[in-house]
Each structure stands twice: as C-alpha cells, then as structure tokens.
C-alpha positions in Angstrom: 16.0 37.8 32.9 17.7 38.3 29.6 16.6 41.3 27.5 14.2 40.6 24.6 17.0 40.7 22.0 19.2 38.4 24.0 16.2 36.1 24.6 15.4 35.9 20.9 19.1 35.2 20.2 19.0 32.2 22.5 15.6 31.0 21.3 16.6 30.9 17.7 20.3 30.0 18.1 21.0 32.6 15.3 23.3 35.5 14.7 22.2 39.0 13.6 24.0 38.6 10.3 21.2 36.2 9.2 18.5 38.8 9.3 18.8 39.9 5.6 18.9 36.4 4.2 15.8 35.4 6.2 13.9 38.4 5.0 14.8 37.5 1.4 13.7 33.9 2.0 10.4 35.0 3.5 9.7 37.1 0.4 10.6 34.3 -1.9 8.5 31.8 -0.1 5.4 34.0 -0.2 5.7 34.3 -4.0 5.8 30.5 -4.2 2.8 30.2 -2.0 0.6 32.8 -3.6 -2.0 30.2 -4.4 -2.2 28.8 -0.9 -0.7 25.3 -0.8 -2.5 22.6 1.1 -0.7 20.9 4.0 -0.8 17.2 5.0 1.1 16.1 8.0 1.4 12.4 9.0 3.1 12.0 12.4 3.3 8.5 13.8 3.8 7.4 17.4 6.8 5.7 18.9 8.3 5.0 15.4 12.1 5.7 15.4 14.5 6.8 12.7 15.4 3.1 12.0 11.9 1.9 11.7 11.7 2.3 7.9 13.3 0.3 5.1 14.4 3.5 3.4 16.6 4.4 6.4 18.2 0.9 6.5 15.9 -1.4 8.4 16.8 -4.9 7.2 13.5 -6.6 8.1 10.7 -4.1 7.8 9.3 -3.2 4.4 7.8 0.3 3.8 7.6 0.8 0.0 5.1 3.7 0.0 7.1 5.7 2.5 10.3 4.7 0.7 8.9 6.3 -2.4 8.0 9.5 -0.5 11.6 9.5 0.9 12.9 9.2 -2.6 10.7 12.1 -3.7 11.3 14.4 -0.7 13.7 16.9 0.9 14.8 15.1 4.1 15.9 16.6 7.4 18.9 14.4 8.2 19.5 15.7 11.7 16.0 16.6 12.9 15.1 16.4 16.6 12.0 16.2 18.8 11.4 15.4 22.4 12.0 11.8 23.7 8.3 11.3 24.4 5.0 12.0 22.7 3.0 14.9 24.4 6.1 17.1 24.7 6.9 16.6 21.0 3.4 17.5 20.0 3.3 20.6 22.0 6.4 22.0 20.4 5.6 20.8 16.9 2.2 22.6 17.0 3.4 25.8 18.7 7.0 26.5 17.7 7.8 26.7 21.4 10.0 24.6 23.7 8.0 21.9 25.4 8.9 23.2 28.8 7.6 26.7 27.9 4.2 25.2 26.9 3.7 23.4 30.2 3.9 20.0 28.5 6.8 18.1 29.9 5.1 14.8 30.8 2.5 12.6 29.2 0.2 12.3 32.3 -0.5 14.0 35.7 -1.9 17.2 34.2 1.4 17.9 32.6 0.2 16.9 29.1 -2.3 19.8 28.7 -1.1 22.5 26.4 -1.4 25.9 28.1 -4.4 27.9 26.9 -2.2 30.9 26.0 -0.3 29.0 23.4 -1.2 29.6 19.8 -1.4 26.4 17.8 -0.8 25.4 14.2 -4.6 25.0 14.0 -5.2 28.5 15.2 -2.7 30.0 12.8 -4.0 28.2 9.7 -7.6 28.7 10.6 -7.0 32.4 10.9 -5.2 32.3 7.6 -8.3 31.0 5.8 -7.6 27.3 5.8 -9.9 24.4 6.6 -8.3 22.6 9.5 -8.6 19.0 10.5 -7.1 16.8 13.2 -7.3 13.0 13.1 -6.0 10.5 15.6 -3.9 11.2 18.6 -4.0 14.6 20.3 -2.6 14.0 23.8 -2.6 17.6 24.8 -5.7 17.7 26.9 -9.2 16.0 26.8 -11.1 18.9 28.4 -11.8 22.5 27.5 -9.8 24.6 26.7 -7.2 22.0 25.7 -9.0 19.8 23.1 -8.1 20.2 19.4 -11.6 21.5 18.7 -10.8 24.3 21.1 -7.4 25.0 19.5 -8.2 25.9 15.9 -9.1 22.5 14.4 -12.5 22.7 12.7 -12.9 19.0 12.0 -11.7 16.5 14.6 -11.7 12.7 15.0 -9.7 11.6 18.0 -9.3 9.1 20.7 -8.8 10.1 24.3 -5.5 10.4 26.2 -2.3 9.3 24.8 -3.5 6.2 23.1 -6.5 3.9 22.3 -7.5 2.2 25.5 -5.9 4.7 27.8 -8.0 6.0 30.7 -9.5 9.1 29.0 -10.4 7.1 26.0 -13.9 5.7 25.4 -14.4 2.7 27.6 -13.2 -0.7 26.2 -11.6 0.8 23.1 -8.9 -1.5 21.7 -7.6 -0.5 18.2 -10.4 -2.3 16.3 -13.8 -0.6 16.2 -15.1 1.2 19.3 -15.9 4.9 19.6 -13.9 8.1 18.9 -14.8 11.7 19.5 -16.0 13.3 16.3 -16.3 17.0 16.8 -16.7 16.4 20.6 -19.4 13.7 20.2 -18.6 10.0 20.8 -19.1 8.2 17.5 -19.0 4.5 16.7 -16.4 3.5 14.1 -15.6 0.2 12.3 -12.2 -1.0 11.4 -8.6 -0.7 12.5 -7.8 2.6 14.2 -5.2 3.8 11.7 -7.5 3.0 8.7 -10.3 5.0 10.4 -8.2 8.1 11.0 -6.9 8.1 7.4 -10.4 7.5 6.0 -11.8 10.5 7.9 -8.8 12.6 6.9 -9.4 11.7 3.2 -13.1 12.7 3.5 -12.1 16.0 5.0 -9.5 16.6 2.3 -12.0 15.7 -0.5 -14.6 18.0 1.0 -12.1 20.9 1.2 -10.8 20.3 -2.3 -14.3 20.2 -3.8 -15.1 23.5 -2.1 -11.8 24.9 -3.5 -10.6 25.6 0.1 -7.0 25.2 1.1 -6.6 22.8 4.0 -4.4 21.6 6.8 -4.8 17.9 7.6 -2.9 16.9 10.7 -3.0 13.0 10.8 -1.5 11.8 14.1 -1.7 8.0 14.4 -1.5 6.3 17.8 0.2 3.4 16.0 2.7 1.9 16.4 2.4 2.8 20.1 1.8 -0.2 22.4 0.0 -2.3 23.2 1.0 -4.0 20.0 -2.1 -4.7 17.8 -2.1 -5.0 14.1 -4.4 -6.4 11.4 -3.1 -9.9 10.9 -2.4 -9.4 7.2 0.2 -6.8 8.1 1.8 -8.5 11.0 2.0 -12.0 9.3 5.2 -11.2 7.3 7.0 -10.5 10.5 5.8 -13.5 12.6 9.3 -14.8 13.1 10.1 -11.6 15.1 7.7 -12.6 18.0 4.2 -11.4 18.6 5.1 -8.0 20.0 7.6 -6.9 17.3 5.6 -8.5 14.6 2.6 -6.3 15.5 4.8 -3.3 15.9 6.1 -3.8 12.4 2.6 -4.7 11.2 1.3 -1.4 12.4 4.0 0.4 10.5 3.3 -1.6 7.4 -0.3 -0.6 7.7 0.7 3.1 8.1 2.8 2.7 5.0 -0.1 1.3 3.1 -2.3 4.2 4.2 0.3 6.8 3.2 0.3 5.3 -0.3 -3.5 5.4 -0.5 -3.5 9.0 0.7 -1.0 10.1 -1.8 -3.0 8.5 -4.6 -6.1 10.2 -3.3 -4.4 13.6 -3.6 -3.4 12.6 -7.2 -7.0 11.7 -8.0 -8.2 15.0 -6.6 -5.5 16.8 -8.8 -4.1 18.6 -5.8 -0.9 16.7 -5.1 1.4 19.2 -6.9 0.3 22.0 -4.6 0.2 20.0 -1.4 3.0 20.1 1.2 3.2 16.5 2.3 5.2 15.9 5.5 6.0 12.5 7.1 7.6 12.4 10.6 7.4 10.7 14.0 7.1 11.9 17.6 10.1 10.3 19.3 12.6 7.4 19.1 11.5 3.8 18.7 9.8 2.0 21.5 10.5 -1.5 20.1 12.4 -1.5 16.8 15.8 -1.1 18.4 15.8 -4.8 18.9 16.4 -5.2 15.2 17.8 -1.8 13.9 18.4 1.6 15.4 20.4 3.3 12.6 23.5 3.1 14.7 22.1 5.4 17.4 22.3 5.1 21.2 19.1 5.0 23.2 15.4 4.7 22.3 12.1 6.4 23.3 12.7 8.4 26.5 16.4 8.7 26.1 18.4 11.9 26.0 20.8 10.2 23.5 20.1 10.6 19.8 18.1 7.3 19.6 15.4 9.0 21.8 14.8 12.1 19.7 16.4 12.1 16.3 13.6 11.0 13.9 12.7 11.1 10.2 11.2 14.2 8.6 10.4 14.2 4.9 8.7 17.0 3.0 7.4 16.9 -0.5 5.9 19.8 -2.4 6.3 19.7 -6.2 4.9 23.2 -6.9 7.3 24.5 -4.3 10.2 22.7 -5.9 10.8 20.5 -2.8 11.6 17.0 -3.9 14.2 14.9 -5.7 15.6 13.0 -2.7 17.9 15.6 -1.2 19.2 15.7 2.4 19.4 18.8 4.6 22.4 18.3 6.9 22.3 21.1 9.5 20.5 20.4 12.7 16.8 21.2 12.9 14.0 20.6 15.4 10.3 20.4 16.0 10.2 24.1 17.0 11.0 25.0 13.4 8.0 23.3 11.9 5.3 26.0 12.5 7.4 29.0 11.5 8.5 27.1 8.4 5.0 26.3 7.4 3.8 29.9 8.0 6.7 31.0 5.7 5.9 28.4 3.0 2.2 29.1 2.9 2.5 32.8 3.1 0.1 33.2 6.0 0.3 35.8 8.8 2.3 34.7 11.9 0.4 35.1 15.2 0.7 38.5 16.8 2.9 38.9 19.8 4.4 35.4 19.5 8.1 34.9 19.4 8.9 31.4 18.2 11.7 29.4 19.8 12.3 27.9 16.3 12.9 29.5 13.0 11.9 29.1 9.4 14.2 26.7 7.7 12.9 27.6 4.2 16.5 28.6 3.1 17.7 25.1 4.0 14.8 23.4 2.2 15.3 25.6 -0.9 19.1 25.3 -0.8 19.4 29.1 -0.6 21.1 29.3 2.8 24.7 30.5 2.3 25.7 31.2 5.8 23.5 29.1 8.1 24.6 29.6 11.8 25.9 27.0 14.1 22.6 26.6 16.1 22.2 25.3 19.6 19.0 23.4 20.5 17.8 21.7 23.6 15.7 18.6 24.2 15.0 16.8 27.5 12.8 14.1 29.0 11.4 15.3 32.3 8.4 12.9 33.0 8.1 14.3 36.5 5.6 16.6 38.2 7.9 19.6 38.1 10.9 20.1 35.8 14.4 19.3 37.1 17.4 21.2 35.8 19.6 19.1 33.5 17.4 16.1 33.8 17.9 13.7 30.8 18.9 16.6 28.7 20.8 17.2 25.4 22.2 20.5 24.2 22.9 20.0 20.5 24.7 21.5 17.6 25.3 20.0 14.2 28.5 18.5 15.5 28.1 18.1 19.3 25.8 16.7 22.0 26.1 17.8 25.6 24.3 15.2 27.7 23.0 16.0 31.2 25.5 18.9 31.3 28.4 16.4 31.7 29.1 14.1 28.7 30.1 15.6 25.4 29.9 13.6 22.1 31.2 14.6 18.6 28.2 13.3 16.7 30.0 13.5 13.4 32.9 11.3 14.4 30.9 9.2 16.9 27.2 8.9 15.9 26.7 6.0 18.3 27.8 8.3 21.2 30.3 5.9 22.7 33.2 8.2 23.5 32.9 11.1 25.9 35.2 14.0 24.7 34.3 16.5 27.3 37.8 16.7 28.8 39.4 17.4 25.4 36.9 20.1 24.4 36.3 22.3 27.5 35.5 25.3 25.4 32.6 23.5 23.7 31.3 22.2 27.0 31.3 25.7 28.4 29.5 27.2 25.3 26.7 24.6 25.4 26.5 24.7 29.2 26.1 28.5 29.2 23.4 28.3 26.5 21.4 25.8 28.6 21.8 27.9 31.7 20.4 31.0 29.9 17.6 28.8 28.4 16.7 27.4 31.8 16.8 30.8 33.5 14.3 32.1 30.9 11.9 29.2 31.1 12.0 28.4 34.8 9.5 31.2 36.0 6.8 29.7 33.8 7.0 26.2 35.4 4.6 27.3 38.2 1.8 28.2 35.7 -0.1 24.9 35.9 -2.9 24.2 33.6 -6.5 23.8 34.9 -9.5 22.0 33.5 -12.6 24.3 32.9 -15.7 23.4 34.8 -19.0 25.0 33.6 -17.8 26.1 30.2 -20.7 25.8 27.7 -18.5 24.1 25.1 -17.7 21.2 27.6 -20.6 20.8 30.0 -20.6 18.4 31.7 -16.8 18.1 31.9 -15.5 14.5 32.1 -12.4 14.2 34.4 -10.3 11.1 34.6 -7.4 9.8 36.7 -5.1 10.2 33.8 -4.9 13.9 34.8 -4.5 13.5 38.5 -1.6 15.6 39.8 0.6 13.6 42.1 4.2 12.8 42.7 3.5 9.1 41.8 2.2 7.3 38.8 -1.4 7.8 37.9 -3.8 5.1 36.5 -3.3 6.3 32.9 -4.7 3.2 31.1 -7.9 1.2 31.4 -6.1 -1.9 32.5 -4.9 0.0 35.6 -8.4 1.3 36.2 -9.7 -2.2 36.0 -7.2 -3.4 38.5 -8.2 -0.7 41.0 -4.9 0.1 42.7 -5.5 1.4 46.1 -3.9 3.6 48.8 -1.7 6.6 48.4 -0.4 5.3 45.0 -3.9 5.6 43.6 -5.1 9.1 44.5 -4.4 12.7 43.3 -6.1 16.0 42.6 -7.2 17.9 39.5 -6.4 21.5 39.0 -9.8 23.0 37.9 -11.0 26.4 36.8 -14.6 27.2 37.7 -15.7 29.3 34.8 -18.5 31.1 36.5 -20.4 31.2 39.8 -23.4 28.8 40.0 -25.0 25.6 41.0 -22.9 22.5 40.1 -23.6 18.8 40.1 -20.6 16.6 40.6 -20.9 12.9 39.9 -18.2 10.5 41.2 -17.8 7.2 39.5 -15.6 4.1 39.7 -16.5 3.2 36.1 -17.2 5.7 33.3 -20.8 6.4 32.2 -20.5 4.3 29.1 -19.5 1.3 31.1 -22.9 1.5 32.9 -21.7 -0.4 36.0 -22.0 -0.1 39.8 -19.1 1.0 42.0 -19.0 -2.5 43.6 -19.5 -4.4 40.3 -16.8 -6.5 38.9 -16.4 -6.6 35.1 -15.4 -9.5 32.9 -12.3 -9.1 30.8 -13.0 -7.5 27.4 -12.6 -9.3 24.1 -9.2 -9.9 22.7 -7.9 -8.4 19.5 -5.0 -9.5 17.2 -1.6 -9.1 18.8 -0.7 -8.8 22.4 -3.3 -8.6 25.2 -5.3 -5.3 25.1 -5.7 -3.0 28.1 -9.2 -4.4 28.5 -8.0 -8.0 28.9 -8.0 -7.7 32.7 -11.1 -8.4 34.8 -12.4 -5.2 36.4 -12.4 -5.2 40.2 -15.4 -3.8 42.0 -14.8 -1.5 45.0 -16.9 -2.2 48.1 -17.1 1.4 49.0 -19.2 2.7 51.9 -18.2 6.4 51.7 -17.4 8.9 49.0 -15.5 12.1 49.6 -15.3 15.2 47.5 -13.0 18.1 48.2 -13.2 21.2 46.0 -12.2 24.8 46.9 -12.9 25.2 50.6 -15.6 22.5 50.7 -15.2 18.9 52.0 -18.2 16.8 51.4 -19.0 13.2 52.3 -21.8 10.9 51.3 -22.7 7.2 52.0 -22.3 4.6 49.2 -24.8 1.8 49.1 -24.6 -1.5 47.3 -25.3 -1.3 43.6 -24.8 2.5 43.4 -23.3 3.4 40.1 -22.3 6.9 41.3 -22.4 9.4 44.1 -23.8 12.8 43.3 -23.0 16.0 45.1 -24.9 19.2 44.6 -23.0 22.3 45.5 -22.4 26.0 44.8 -19.1 27.0 43.4 -17.5 30.4 42.9 -15.5 31.2 39.8 -11.8 30.9 39.9 -9.0 28.3 39.9 -8.9 25.7 42.6 -8.3 22.0 43.3 -10.7 19.1 43.3 -10.1 15.5 44.6 -12.5 12.6 44.9 -12.2 9.3 46.7 -14.1 6.1 47.7 -13.4 4.4 51.0 -14.2 0.9 52.1 -15.3 -0.3 55.5 -11.7 -1.5 56.1 -10.4 2.0 55.4 -9.0 1.3 52.0 -9.0 4.5 49.8 -9.5 4.5 46.1 -9.6 7.5 43.8 -12.7 8.1 41.8 -11.3 7.4 38.4 -14.1 9.4 36.6 -15.9 12.5 37.7 -18.6 14.4 35.7 -19.1 18.1 36.6 -22.2 19.8 35.3 -23.1 23.5 35.7 -26.9 23.7 36.0 
C-alpha cells in the first residue's frame, strides 16, 4: 500500500509545487464567501454534452440553459462516470466511485457506504439548510437515504427512476407519490415540475429565514422511459416518439431552469447564489442527432460516455461572462471546490480524491499540473481491473489499458497512437495500477441494509437491491412480468441493528398495490410518450410455499389462495448477515419475493 503522501499525490494528480498557490486560493475564496453564498445544483439524468443547443445541437432548443451558458464559467473538459449512481456517489463525496462502494446502479452496488461524508453532511454542519429533490439512487433504506446523509428537506422517488422497483407502485412521471421526508406523499403534475416546485418552496423558506442553503435538484429526466408533457415534445414530433419525448423532457428542464433563476431574482438572492448546471453521464438517446463529435454514449469508456457539461454562475464571486476552463476536471472536484468557495470547514479525517479548482474558476492558476484522472463503467457485482476504463489527462485518454488517443488532435477517438507514444502509455498505465492497488482492498466492504433502526422501521426491501451475478428485476415492468428461476432470485445484505423480535412479511406485490400473491393485475394507465413500466399486465404467482433464509435460520410456510403476504415471526441477533426470500409453486417454479417488510417489534 502506498504511503499517505504517495496516496494523496495519486488521488489529486498534483505536484508538491502547487501547495502554496492552493493555500493562497483557499484564503482568497474564503474572503469572497464571507457572507455564505447559497448553492443551487441542477443535475439531469442521461443528458449528454451534445443535448443542448448552446453546445451545438442542431435540433433541440434550450434558450434558458443557453443563457446560463453565456453567463457562466464552463468546464470544457469535465468528466463523470458513464452511468448514474457512480457519478452521484463521487459528485457528493469527492471520492472515486469505486472507493464509495457504488460501481453499479443495482444489485446492492448503488448504496453509498455509510462511512462516506456527503455534500449534505458537510453543508449541514456548516450551518446551511440542505434540500434534495428528485433522483437520489444511492440507497432507499437506512442508512443510505438522503434524509440519513445530511439533507434536511427531501422529496425523492425510489430507485434510479420513476417507475423502478423501489419507487412507489405504479408511478409513471405524471402524478403518483414521492417520499417527502420519508413519508409517501401524493403529488400532481409532471415529475420535473414537481421537483423544481418543491425546491423553490425550500429556497424561498430558507431565504425568508435569512438562512444560507444548498438545493440539490437531481431530475430523473431525461432518463427513459421517454415521457414528456405533450407541449414540450410536440416541436420534435418529426424525430419519432422516443427522441421527441427525450428532447421534450430536456425542453421542460430548460423551462424550469429559467423559472428557477427568475425565482432567485425575485427573492433578491441571485447575485450571491452559486448556480451549477451539469449532467450525470453521456447521452442515452441524443447521439442519434448530435454528440458533439464524441465517440460513445452512456455506459461507454470513450468520451461520449462521461464528458458532460458543467456551468457555474456566481455574480458576487465574479464567476460569469461566458469563459471556458480548458484543463481537465472531474466530479471528484465538485465538493472540495464548493467547500472552498463557501468558506465552510472540510470534513475531518477525509482526504478527497479530487481537488478545489477555484484557481481555475478564478483564472488565478499559473502552473496547473498535468493531472491524471480515472473513470470506468463496471456494472458488475465485483469490480474487474481495467474494465471499460479511461485514464485521462488534458491531452490523452488511455482506454482499457490498451488504446491511447490524443484527444486534442483526435477528439472523436478514431486513431490509436499507443505504439507511437509508449512513454505516455506507461505513465498512465502506472498511475492506474497504483490507483487500483489502493482501492482494491475496499471492494469487499459490501453495504448492508439496516433492519430494526428506529428511523426506518419497518424497512422496505425490494428486488432492485438483490445481490446476484445476474440481472435483478430493477423496474416495475419486470416485477409485473414475474421472471422465474435462477434469473429471478438473489439475497440482501442486511444489518440487524439490535437483538429482538422481528416480523418479516414477504410479498409478491408491494403494500400499496394491495393485491394477493396469486392475483393478476391489469396494465396501468398510459401516459404521454412511450409505454410506461406499468403498461404490462401483472402476473399472479400460484405459490404454495414461501421460504425465508436469514442468518442461520431457514423458515418455510404454506401459501394459500388469496394470501397477500406470508408473515414470519422470529428472533434475530444484532450483526450483519444475509437474507433471501422466495415463493415456490406446486410445479417447483421459484420466484423471488420482490418486496419484504421487516419490523422490529
């Protein structure tokens, strides 16, 4: 294991000569932020660098974000992970995704380790009101929910998107229920509008109380399935229903960004509000029209998978004017930069993998180092070395440890120059090897869902978080279809908080569906755009037996016709263990219990 100094060197990609200039920048930024700037972050889902008119899209119109672009300092070479949960984990902690335990979007690998200190934690400790609105996707159970991680006001859907398995049953972008401070709450309107409206209420309340605030607005749009209010998708009808609704969702986001900025003006707090717009990974659909000349899309190790827009506007901090920052930057830089800009205390005993880029934002950096950064797309149960990876500098990209691209000369990554630059390959290869060596011991530290914690009792477990080497039923369409056999089972890592008597309820349908295990459900109502997850009929399971395995216990119970659930009463001892739950038919077909509710009595 490298020594602490060597480890810090590799984490930051910096040289020791930068220490003095960073200290000066930190001092300067704290003078600027003496009156505690507010922070608004808008981070969208599956929207790539080319999915904005200000970055060159020839079809899509985004006038409000275009104006923000013109008013902002822009990170021209800013990188995230190629998929959503990994990006969010690094963005909110300043740590590499693989260090946080979040390298997938399902299978228990999207839960942010409890030892990580989040942006919410840091700002709450710094005296800020903190709010989170929209997509969390870092855990739906204690201790992983945003309300457990420093956010005092929360309105969120479940899982990675509206209509996914952990979400409230039958949600589909319009109306439904979201969790408001842990309580399912009915809402009216299109999801993005709802999240922005709740954020504006939070902002207004904070401003009226003269309290600085952090508003983290994370839309699930334009993630599929592709649904948009018709008035926003109609201008793009000639692109086909899927792309028209993808663009419609972005046009709706654009409208909401404009309304939010006007709201800040009306509250007379815009000048001292740091306003950030960014996205979580490359485009999922827009590459069909325009991809800013990049190779790859969401999920790719090439730039199209992880180079995304990042605009920051702060009039009182002199950040504006439409200026580009050219050196490479990344999601791990965001939290240390905001700590610096806002003059709040960094978390104790935390060494960030990123660094404050205030000198770049302020144009005061005179000797910025040639940094090396890593991103990858694992999407497997356990990380695999070099899998879909990119080691990056401002000039080069080493892909999968083999291909080398000069991104300045070849932004489309068409010509492999590894053979002509062996010294560059070696430098980037060695950096990755040290990076991997440092992180690899942490991969075995799996997250576990708390059972019996007073803040989340009963705990609601879903198949989204089954741990398996196969795909899990991560959306409600898959739950409705009731896949069976080995491809449809898994286990949960759980942590029994304390000894005691527990009630464990196994269900084929969630409580809010109010249906029997053997009951078939009709398709849900349609919504504008493509078919929602709920469009499939729900298949009943003719189960005759339910089985629960937890710790050293294996419990069976008969299932009768019209039973909505099977309830087990058992004593559990505190500690980490595994839990699995299945239903079996008379023909021997095995189905996982998609939902389980665990109550400590």
